[in-house]
MIDRENTOR-341282 format. One line per 10 residues: number of its first residue (from 1); their letters; for each residue y, x, z of N, C-alpha, C, CB. Coordinates in nm, 2 decimals, decimal comma, padded with zeros to 4 digits. Atoms other than C-alpha are relative to their C-alpha. Glycine has a CB too. Example, Ala and Ser with C-alpha at 12.3 -4.5 7.8 and 13.67 -1.06 7.14 Angstrom:
BEGIN
1	AS	-00,12/00,09/00,00/-00,45/01,23/00,78/00,12/00,09/00,00/00,00/-00,10/00,12; -00,11/-00,09/00,00/-00,11/01,37/00,71/00,11/-00,08/00,08/00,05/00,04/-00,14
END
This chain:
BEGIN
1	XXXXXXXXXX	00,05/00,06/00,13/10,90/07,42/11,30/00,03/-00,15/00,01/-00,15/00,02/-00,01; -00,03/00,15/00,02/10,97/07,07/11,17/-00,13/-00,07/00,03/00,06/-00,03/-00,14; 00,12/00,08/-00,03/10,73/06,81/11,30/-00,02/-00,11/-00,11/00,01/-00,07/00,13; 00,01/00,10/00,10/10,80/06,57/11,01/-00,08/00,05/-00,12/00,13/-00,06/-00,04; 00,08/-00,05/00,12/10,56/06,59/10,71/00,10/00,03/-00,12/-00,10/-00,10/-00,03; -00,08/-00,03/00,12/10,69/06,75/10,40/-00,04/-00,08/-00,12/-00,02/00,16/-00,03; 00,04/00,07/00,12/10,70/06,58/10,07/-00,07/00,09/-00,10/00,13/-00,06/-00,07; 00,07/-00,08/00,09/10,49/06,70/09,78/00,09/00,09/-00,08/-00,07/-00,09/-00,10; -00,09/-00,09/00,07/10,79/06,84/09,60/00,05/00,12/00,09/00,13/-00,08/-00,04; -00,04/-00,11/-00,09/10,90/07,04/09,91/-00,12/00,10/00,02/00,04/-00,06/00,14
11	XXXXXXXXXX	00,12/-00,09/-00,01/10,54/07,18/09,95/-00,01/00,08/-00,12/-00,12/-00,08/00,03; 00,01/-00,08/00,12/10,54/07,28/09,59/00,10/00,11/-00,01/00,01/-00,10/-00,12; -00,11/-00,10/00,00/10,87/07,46/09,62/-00,03/00,11/00,10/00,14/-00,07/00,04; 00,04/-00,10/-00,10/10,75/07,64/09,94/-00,11/00,09/-00,06/-00,05/-00,07/00,13; 00,11/-00,08/00,05/10,43/07,75/09,76/00,06/00,09/-00,12/-00,11/-00,09/-00,06; -00,06/-00,08/00,11/10,64/07,87/09,45/00,08/00,11/00,06/00,09/-00,09/-00,08; -00,08/-00,10/-00,06/10,88/08,06/09,67/-00,09/00,11/00,07/00,09/-00,05/00,11; 00,09/-00,09/-00,06/10,59/08,22/09,86/-00,07/00,09/-00,11/-00,11/-00,07/00,08; 00,06/-00,07/00,11/10,42/08,32/09,53/00,10/00,10/-00,06/-00,05/-00,10/-00,11; -00,10/-00,09/00,06/10,74/08,47/09,39/00,03/00,12/00,10/00,14/-00,07/-00,02
21	XXXXXXXXXX	-00,02/-00,11/-00,09/10,79/08,67/09,71/-00,12/00,10/00,00/00,01/-00,05/00,15; 00,11/-00,09/00,01/10,43/08,80/09,69/-00,01/00,08/-00,13/-00,13/-00,09/00,01; -00,01/-00,07/00,12/10,47/08,89/09,33/00,10/00,12/00,01/00,04/-00,09/-00,12; -00,10/-00,11/-00,02/10,79/09,09/09,41/-00,06/00,11/00,09/00,13/-00,06/00,05; 00,06/-00,10/-00,10/10,61/09,26/09,70/-00,11/00,08/-00,07/-00,06/-00,07/00,12; 00,10/-00,07/00,07/10,32/09,35/09,47/00,05/00,10/-00,10/-00,09/-00,10/-00,07; -00,06/-00,09/00,09/10,54/09,50/09,21/00,06/00,12/00,07/00,12/-00,07/-00,08; -00,06/-00,11/-00,07/10,72/09,71/09,47/-00,11/00,09/00,05/00,08/-00,06/00,12; 00,11/-00,08/-00,04/10,39/09,83/09,61/-00,06/00,08/-00,11/-00,11/-00,09/00,06; 00,05/-00,08/00,11/10,26/09,93/09,27/00,10/00,11/-00,04/-00,02/-00,09/-00,12
31	XXXXXXXXXX	-00,10/-00,10/00,03/10,59/10,12/09,21/-00,01/00,12/00,10/00,14/-00,06/00,00; 00,02/-00,10/-00,10/10,54/10,30/09,54/-00,13/00,09/-00,03/-00,01/-00,06/00,14; 00,13/-00,07/00,02/10,18/10,39/09,45/00,02/00,10/-00,12/-00,11/-00,10/-00,03; -00,02/-00,08/00,12/10,29/10,52/09,10/00,09/00,12/00,04/00,07/-00,08/-00,11; -00,08/-00,11/-00,04/10,56/10,73/09,26/-00,08/00,11/00,08/00,13/-00,05/00,08; 00,08/-00,09/-00,08/10,32/10,88/09,51/-00,10/00,08/-00,09/-00,08/-00,08/00,11; 00,09/-00,06/00,10/10,08/10,95/09,22/00,07/00,12/-00,07/-00,06/-00,10/-00,09; -00,08/-00,10/00,08/10,35/11,14/09,03/00,02/00,12/00,09/00,13/-00,06/-00,04; -00,02/-00,11/-00,09/10,43/11,35/09,34/-00,13/00,08/00,02/00,05/-00,05/00,14; 00,13/-00,07/-00,02/10,06/11,44/09,40/-00,03/00,08/-00,13/-00,11/-00,10/00,02
41	XXXXXXXXXX	00,02/-00,07/00,12/10,03/11,54/09,03/00,09/00,13/-00,01/00,01/-00,09/-00,12; -00,09/-00,12/00,00/10,34/11,77/09,06/-00,05/00,10/00,10/00,14/-00,05/00,03; 00,05/-00,10/-00,10/10,21/11,93/09,38/-00,12/00,07/-00,05/-00,02/-00,07/00,13; 00,12/-00,06/00,05/09,87/11,98/09,23/00,02/00,10/-00,11/-00,10/-00,11/-00,05; -00,04/-00,09/00,10/10,02/12,14/08,92/00,06/00,13/00,05/00,09/-00,06/-00,10; -00,06/-00,11/-00,06/10,23/12,37/09,13/-00,10/00,09/00,07/00,11/-00,04/00,10; 00,10/-00,08/-00,07/09,94/12,48/09,35/-00,10/00,06/-00,10/-00,08/-00,09/00,10; 00,09/-00,06/00,10/09,72/12,53/09,04/00,07/00,13/-00,06/-00,03/-00,10/-00,11; -00,07/-00,11/00,06/09,99/12,76/08,89/00,00/00,12/00,10/00,14/-00,04/-00,03; 00,00/-00,11/-00,10/10,01/12,96/09,22/-00,14/00,06/00,00/00,04/-00,06/00,14
51	XXXXXXXXXX	00,14/-00,05/-00,01/09,63/12,99/09,23/-00,03/00,09/-00,12/-00,10/-00,11/00,02; 00,03/-00,07/00,12/09,60/13,10/08,87/00,08/00,14/00,00/00,04/-00,08/-00,13; -00,08/-00,12/-00,01/09,88/13,36/08,92/-00,07/00,10/00,09/00,14/-00,03/00,04; 00,07/-00,09/-00,10/09,70/13,50/09,23/-00,13/00,05/-00,06/-00,03/-00,08/00,13; 00,12/-00,05/00,06/09,37/13,52/09,04/00,02/00,10/-00,10/-00,08/-00,12/-00,05; -00,03/-00,10/00,11/09,53/13,70/08,75/00,04/00,13/00,07/00,12/-00,05/-00,09; -00,04/-00,12/-00,07/09,69/13,95/08,99/-00,12/00,07/00,07/00,11/-00,03/00,11; 00,12/-00,06/-00,06/09,36/14,00/09,17/-00,09/00,07/-00,11/-00,08/-00,11/00,07; 00,08/-00,06/00,11/09,19/14,07/08,83/00,06/00,13/-00,04/-00,01/-00,10/-00,11; -00,07/-00,12/00,04/09,46/14,32/08,74/-00,01/00,11/00,10/00,14/-00,03/-00,03
61	XXXXXXXXXX	00,00/-00,10/-00,11/09,45/14,50/09,08/-00,12/-00,04/00,09/00,13/00,00/00,07; 00,11/00,04/-00,09/09,10/14,46/09,23/00,01/00,08/00,13/-00,14/00,04/-00,07; -00,01/-00,07/-00,13/09,08/14,54/09,60/-00,09/00,12/00,01/-00,04/-00,10/00,11; 00,08/-00,12/-00,02/08,95/14,88/09,70/-00,13/-00,03/00,08/00,08/00,11/00,06; 00,12/00,03/-00,07/08,59/14,88/09,81/00,01/00,07/00,14/-00,12/00,06/-00,08; 00,00/-00,05/-00,13/08,56/14,93/10,18/-00,13/00,08/00,03/00,01/-00,11/00,11; 00,11/-00,08/-00,03/08,34/15,21/10,30/-00,06/-00,04/00,14/00,03/00,15/00,00; 00,06/00,04/-00,12/08,09/15,13/10,57/00,00/00,12/00,10/-00,14/-00,05/-00,02; 00,00/-00,11/-00,10/08,13/15,34/10,89/-00,15/00,03/00,03/00,08/-00,04/00,13; 00,13/-00,04/-00,04/07,82/15,54/10,96/-00,03/-00,02/00,14/-00,02/00,16/-00,04
71	XXXXXXX	00,03/00,02/-00,14/07,64/15,44/11,27/-00,01/00,13/00,08/-00,13/-00,08/00,01; 00,00/-00,12/-00,08/07,68/15,69/11,55/-00,14/00,02/00,05/00,10/-00,01/00,12; 00,14/-00,03/-00,04/07,36/15,86/11,65/00,01/00,01/00,16/-00,05/00,14/-00,06; 00,01/00,00/-00,14/07,25/15,83/12,01/-00,04/00,14/00,04/-00,10/-00,10/00,05; 00,04/-00,13/-00,05/07,24/16,15/12,21/-00,13/-00,01/00,08/00,12/00,06/00,09; 00,13/00,00/-00,08/06,90/16,23/12,34/00,00/00,12/00,09/-00,12/00,01/-00,10; 00,01/-00,11/-00,09/06,85/16,45/12,64/-00,13/00,03/00,05/00,09/-00,03/00,12
END
Protein backbone atom coordinates (compact mmCIF):
# COMPACT_ATOMS: atom_id res chain seq x y z
CA UNK A 1 0.00 0.00 0.00
CA UNK A 2 1.03 3.56 -0.53
CA UNK A 3 2.11 5.36 2.60
CA UNK A 4 1.52 8.83 1.21
CA UNK A 5 -1.90 10.34 1.89
CA UNK A 6 -4.43 10.47 -0.90
CA UNK A 7 -5.96 13.68 -2.12
CA UNK A 8 -9.68 14.32 -1.73
CA UNK A 9 -10.24 13.75 -5.45
CA UNK A 10 -8.45 10.39 -5.35
CA UNK A 11 -10.48 9.27 -2.33
CA UNK A 12 -13.69 10.32 -4.06
CA UNK A 13 -12.72 8.32 -7.16
CA UNK A 14 -11.87 5.26 -5.06
CA UNK A 15 -15.24 5.45 -3.29
CA UNK A 16 -17.04 5.89 -6.61
CA UNK A 17 -15.26 2.87 -8.14
CA UNK A 18 -16.04 0.78 -5.04
CA UNK A 19 -19.71 1.79 -5.18
CA UNK A 20 -19.95 0.94 -8.90
CA UNK A 21 -18.39 -2.47 -8.24
CA UNK A 22 -20.82 -3.12 -5.39
CA UNK A 23 -23.77 -2.09 -7.55
CA UNK A 24 -22.67 -4.42 -10.35
CA UNK A 25 -22.19 -7.24 -7.85
CA UNK A 26 -25.66 -6.62 -6.41
CA UNK A 27 -27.27 -6.72 -9.85
CA UNK A 28 -25.51 -10.01 -10.62
CA UNK A 29 -26.62 -11.49 -7.28
CA UNK A 30 -30.24 -10.48 -7.90
CA UNK A 31 -30.11 -12.07 -11.37
CA UNK A 32 -28.77 -15.30 -9.84
CA UNK A 33 -31.56 -15.29 -7.25
CA UNK A 34 -34.19 -14.70 -9.95
CA UNK A 35 -32.80 -17.56 -12.06
CA UNK A 36 -32.84 -19.90 -9.06
CA UNK A 37 -36.43 -18.87 -8.31
CA UNK A 38 -37.47 -19.70 -11.88
CA UNK A 39 -35.82 -23.13 -11.65
CA UNK A 40 -37.58 -23.85 -8.33
CA UNK A 41 -40.95 -22.87 -9.80
CA UNK A 42 -40.38 -25.13 -12.85
CA UNK A 43 -39.39 -28.07 -10.65
CA UNK A 44 -42.37 -27.48 -8.35
CA UNK A 45 -44.77 -27.40 -11.32
CA UNK A 46 -43.28 -30.63 -12.66
CA UNK A 47 -43.56 -32.40 -9.32
CA UNK A 48 -47.13 -31.13 -8.88
CA UNK A 49 -48.09 -32.51 -12.31
CA UNK A 50 -46.57 -35.90 -11.44
CA UNK A 51 -48.39 -35.97 -8.09
CA UNK A 52 -51.74 -35.03 -9.63
CA UNK A 53 -51.35 -37.70 -12.33
CA UNK A 54 -50.55 -40.31 -9.68
CA UNK A 55 -53.54 -39.26 -7.57
CA UNK A 56 -55.82 -39.47 -10.62
CA UNK A 57 -54.51 -42.94 -11.43
CA UNK A 58 -55.02 -44.03 -7.83
CA UNK A 59 -58.60 -42.74 -7.92
CA UNK A 60 -59.32 -44.66 -11.15
CA UNK A 61 -57.72 -47.89 -9.91
CA UNK A 62 -58.09 -48.09 -6.13
CA UNK A 63 -55.77 -50.61 -4.46
CA UNK A 64 -57.35 -53.91 -3.50
CA UNK A 65 -58.19 -54.29 0.15
CA UNK A 66 -55.80 -56.57 1.93
CA UNK A 67 -57.34 -59.40 3.89
CA UNK A 68 -56.09 -59.94 7.38
CA UNK A 69 -54.65 -63.35 8.08
CA UNK A 70 -56.58 -65.22 10.71
CA UNK A 71 -54.55 -65.79 13.85
CA UNK A 72 -53.51 -69.39 14.29
CA UNK A 73 -55.11 -71.19 17.18
CA UNK A 74 -52.83 -72.65 19.76
CA UNK A 75 -52.97 -76.37 20.15
CA UNK A 76 -54.03 -77.50 23.58
CA UNK A 77 -53.08 -80.88 24.90
